[in-house]
Structures are given as C-alpha cells and as structure tokens.
C-alpha positions in Angstrom: 0.0 0.0 0.0 1.0 3.4 -0.7 1.7 6.0 1.9 -1.4 7.8 1.0 -3.5 4.7 1.4 -2.0 4.0 4.8 -2.9 7.5 6.0 -6.5 7.1 4.8 -6.7 3.7 6.5 -5.4 5.2 9.8 -7.8 8.1 9.6 -10.7 5.6 9.2 -9.6 3.6 12.1 -9.2 6.6 14.3 -12.6 7.8 13.2 -14.1 4.5 14.2 -12.4 4.6 17.5 -13.7 8.0 18.2 -17.2 6.8 17.3 -16.9 3.8 19.5 -15.3 5.5 22.5 -17.4 8.4 23.8 -15.5 11.3 24.9 -15.6 11.6 28.6 -16.3 15.0 29.9 -14.5 16.0 33.1 -16.6 15.3 36.1 -17.3 18.4 38.2 -17.9 17.6 41.8 -20.2 20.1 43.4 -19.6 20.6 47.1 -22.5 21.6 49.1 -21.8 24.8 50.9 -22.0 23.8 54.5 -22.7 26.2 57.3 -19.9 26.3 59.8 -20.4 26.2 63.6 -19.6 29.9 64.0 -22.2 30.8 61.4 -24.8 28.6 63.1 -24.0 30.4 66.4 -24.3 33.8 64.8 -27.7 32.9 63.2 -28.9 31.5 66.5 -27.8 34.7 68.3 -29.5 37.0 65.8 -32.7 34.9 65.9 -32.8 34.8 69.7 -32.1 38.6 69.9 -34.9 39.2 67.5 -37.3 37.0 69.5 -36.3 38.6 72.8 -36.8 42.1 71.3 -40.2 41.2 69.9 -41.3 39.8 73.3 -40.0 42.9 75.1 -41.9 45.2 72.7 -45.1 43.3 73.1 -44.7 43.2 76.9 -44.1 47.0 77.0 -47.1 47.6 74.8 -49.3 45.6 77.1 -48.0 47.4 80.2 -48.7 50.8 78.5 -52.1 49.6 77.6 -52.9 48.5 81.2 -51.6 51.8 82.5 -53.8 53.7 80.1 -56.8 51.7 81.2 -56.1 52.5 84.9 -55.5 56.2 83.9 -58.9 56.4 82.2 -60.6 54.7 85.1 -59.0 57.2 87.5 -60.0 60.1 85.2 -63.6 58.8 85.2 -63.7 58.6 89.0 -62.3 62.2 89.3 -64.8 63.5 86.8 -67.7 61.8 88.7 -66.4 63.1 92.0 -66.0 66.6 90.6 -69.6 66.5 89.3 -70.8 65.3 92.7 -68.9 68.1 94.5 -70.4 70.8 92.2 -73.9 69.4 92.7 -73.3 69.5 96.5 -72.0 73.0 96.3 -75.2 74.1 94.4 -77.3 72.3 97.0 -75.4 74.1 99.8 -76.0 77.5 98.2 -79.7 76.7 97.8 -80.0 75.6 101.4 -78.1 78.6 102.8 -80.3 81.3 101.4 -81.7 83.8 103.9 -85.3 83.1 103.0 -84.9 79.4 103.6 -83.3 80.0 107.0 -86.0 82.3 108.0 -88.7 79.8 107.1 -86.9 77.0 109.0 -86.5 79.2 112.1 -90.2 80.1 112.0 -91.1 76.5 111.6 -89.1 75.7 114.7 -90.9 78.5 116.7 -88.3 81.1 116.6 -89.1 84.8 116.0 -87.1 87.5 114.4 -86.1 90.3 116.7 -84.6 93.2 114.6 -82.8 94.6 117.7 -80.9 91.3 118.1 -79.9 90.9 114.4 -76.4 91.9 113.4 -75.5 92.3 109.7 -72.3 91.1 108.3 -71.0 92.7 105.2 -69.2 90.4 102.8 
C-alpha cells in the first residue's frame, strides 16, 4: 500500500475509534456549601435577639395599655367626684339662702327680733 492509502486507513480507524469510544467530559464535583459552627451560632444569636426584642416590645405595649386603662378609670372617677362636688355646692348654696333659714326658724318656733340681728357685710 502506498503511503497515502496508509494514511487514509489510519484516519478511518481513528474515526471508528472516536465513534466507538465516547469522549468523557470532566466530572465536576459540586460541594455543598455547609454552614460552619460559627455561622450557626451567629444565626442562633440573631434569631434569639430578634425574638427577645419582639417579646419585650409586646410586653411593654401591654404594660402601657394596662396603665392607660387605669388612667382612664381614675379620670372617670375624678370627673364623677367633681360633678358630685359641684352638685353638692349648688345644694349648699340653695339651702343657705336667707329666706330658707327664716322659714326654717319660723317652723321651729323662733321669732325675728330686729334689735338682736347683726348684719355682716361680705
């Protein structure tokens, strides 16, 4: 065989070998990114601080709510007592009029002696 024929024969054989043997692609091993112990501790610390902060905020809000309720109850009692005091003051003024005292004195059998009456100027 000639040199040219030999080359052609070799190329055919190489072509068959390439067809028979699949080309292996390099295997890429993917490593899972693992979380280290330090990272786990940091995550745990942040989550616990978040939970503690949330609980503290809710607790403080509840305390403020309870204080507001007590404050409103106290204000209602003060308003009620103020109204009662003003009503009693009006009643005292009505009962302490001169005409009423004179009527009461007459009903008890007392008489008015103008010589015995002393006027007080306000």
